[in-house]
N, C-alpha and C positions, 0 to 999 in steps of 0.2 A: 684121171689120176695126175696129180701134179708131181713135179719134180723139186726135190730139196735144192735149194740154191743159195749161194752167198751174196747174189746180186752184183757180182764182178764180172766183167769181160775184159780179157787181156787182148791185146791187138799186136799182131806181127804181120808187117807186109814188107814188100819192096817198093813201095810207092815213093819213098823220099818224103820230104817235107817242104820242097819247093812248090809243088802244085798242090791244087785243092782237094786231091782225092782222099787223103786221111780225114780232112774236115767233112766232106759230103759222107763218107762212111759212118763217122760218128754221128753226123746229123741224122742219117737214116736210122740208126740204131735208137737214138734218143727220141725219135719221133715214134718210134714203136713202144719205147719203154723209158720214159723220163727219168725214172727213179735209179737207173743202172748206174754202176761206177765203172768208169773206163779206165784201163791201165794201158799206156803205150809201152809195150815190152822193147819193140824196135821196129822202125820203119825204114831202116838202112840195110836190109838184107840186099846183098848184090842183085841185080837184075836178073830175075828168072832163076835164082839159085836154089833149086828146090832142096839140095842136100844141106845147104846152109840154113835153110828154115827148119828142116827136120832136125839138125843139131840143136838150134836154138830152142825149139818146142821141148826137145827131150831133156835138155839141160836146165829148163827153167820152170816147167809147169808146176812142179811140187813145192815151189817156194810161196805158193798163193793158197788162201783159205780153201779148205775142201769145197767142192761143188762150183767152183769158179768155172766159167766158160771161157776156153781158150780158141779164139779166132785167129787163124793163119790164112793170109790171102797172098800167095805167091803162085800165080795162075797163068803160065804162058798159054795153057790150052782153053782159055776162056772162049765161050761161044762155040766150042766144038762139042762132041758127043762125051767129053770127059765128065764123070760122075762128080756129085757133091755129097760129102759124107759128113755125118754127125756120128759121134761116139762116145762112149763113156769107159773110163779105166781109172782105177787108183782114187776113185772117188771124185773124178774131175770130168768135164765134159769138152769135147773138141769139135770144132767145125773146119773142114779142110776141102780143097779140091782134091779129088782121087788122081794124084800125079807122083805120089811118092813121099809126101811130107809125113806120113804115118811110118816110114821105114823103120826107124829106131824103136819107136813104141812096138811095133810088131815084132821086131827082132827080140825084144826082151819080154814078149807076151803080157803087155800092159793094158791091152784093150779087151774089154769085156763083151760089150756089144757094139754093133755098128749098123746104122741104118743109112739108106739113101735119102738124101734131102729132095723130097717130091712134091710136098704138100703146097700147092700154087697159092692157097690161101694166106700162107705166111709170107709170101713175097711182096714186093712193092707192086703197086698198082701197074706201073710200066717197068719192064725189066729190059735194060740195055743189054746187047749182045757182047759188050766190051767191058762192063763193070758188074760182075755178079757179086763181086765183094760187098758192094753198096746195095744192090737190088735184091740179092737173095740170101747170101751168108750173113749179112750184117741183121737183117730182120730177123732171121731164123736165130741167131745168136741172142737176140733182145728176147725173143719169146722164151727160150730155154732159160735165160737169166731171170724171167718173170714167173718161171714156175712150170711152163709147158712141159708135159711128160715127153721123152725122148722119143718113144715109140709113135708119137703123134707127127713127127716129121716125114714119116714115109715107111718104106718096106725093109725089114731087117735083112742084113746080108752077113756072110760069114766073114770074120776078120781076114781068113786067108784070101779072100777074093780081092782085097785092097791090092792097089799096085805097090810093090816093094822093090826099091832100087837095090842093084848091087853095090853096097857100101864098101869102101876100103878098110881093110883090117890089118892088124899087125901079123906079121909071120914070126913065129917063135921057133929057136932051135935050142941047142943045150947051151951055147956060147953067146948067143946073140938074139936081138929082137930087131926085126925090120918094119918100120912104119913109113908114113907119108906125112907131109904138111897138109893138114886138113883146112885150117882157118887161120886168118890173121885178124886181130880185133884192132879197135880204134888206138890202142896203146902201141901197136907193133908186137904185141906178144904173139908167138906162133903156137897154135895149138896142133897137135899131131894125132894120128890115128890110134897111137899106143895109149892104152889105159892102165890104171893102177893094178887092175885084175890080171893083166898080161904080165905082170912082174911080181906075181905073188911069190915066185921062187927065188926072188933076190932078197937075201937076208941082210945084206950090208949095202945101203945106197952109196957108200963111199967108195965101194969097189967097181962103180959102174962108170962107163965112158959113153958119152953122148955125143954123135958126129952128125953134123949137118952141113953141107956145102964147104967142105974143107976145115971147118971150125970143129974143135975138139972142148967138151966140158968135162972136167975129170971127176965129178961127184953130182949128186942130186942134192938140192937145196930144200929146206921148208919154207923159207920165206925170201921175198926178194932183197931183203936188206943183209942176207948172208953174203950177197956178192958186193964189191966195190961199185961205186956209181960208174956207170960206162961198161961194166963187166958183163960178159954172157954168163948165162946161168939156165939150170934146168930144174923144174920142179913140178909137181901135179896140181893142176888148177882146181878151182872150187868144183868143178864138174866131174873131176877124176881123170882127166887127160894129162898125158905128158905135154908140158908147155915149155918153150924155150923162150927166154926173155933176155931183157938188158935192165939192170937196175937203173932207172931215171933215163931210159933210153928205148929206142926201138930196135928189137932183134930183126924185125923184117927188112929194115934199112942196113942194118949192119951186114946180114948175110946175103941180102938180096935174093932171099929165096921166093919161090913161087909155089902154089898150089900144086900138089902131088910130087914135091921134090921128095928124095929119099932121106930118112932119119934113121939112124942106127944106134942101138943100145948094145955095147959090149960088157 
């Protein structure tokens, strides 16, 4: 039985672009399936940042054609007994090490089927103990993108058996919402753990006050341009998280915030 596929593989890693690791993994994929289309989602995940990889996967997978294979290699446990997983959900396929990258997809109940990647015939002829992304996950992704049925990669397991990390969530009271700084992007925009759904009871965004590191923002904006250049603002980003930004500047540099710093909405 073959799998319907888009012929696309997205790639997310913490490899960076200085070393040859991304190129080697792409080469291994193309060696197995020369017709596949490779899309670099990001190779600049912070080193060993599993939660960052989980957030990027969760906020990005649905912007691809159905049946795309999403390959995420942030793998500090490479060479250990940690498992490698292949899964299907929402009409997409995912290949990750079992270290918590699936946490957000599991939280939202988005994975339908999960399999252990065990079929060694799909692996490279020589498997390095330090580069399973190139020698195991890449070739398996190539096979899935070429139509291999998901169940042919190994044994099915329950989604509940996958490692799920404790993720920071917003704490909601009648008068305030408490969250944390979760990520900072290339532009210095600050993504928080507060989601749009956490603020459903807020009927007038102009009555909100957002606080971070002694800075106060007196309203929620819809676009960056609603603030003056250099001015701090708060809005919901494209993935539905409350973001603190500076129009034409860096909110992270201005506030000198760090991951896990408190964010409060009154």
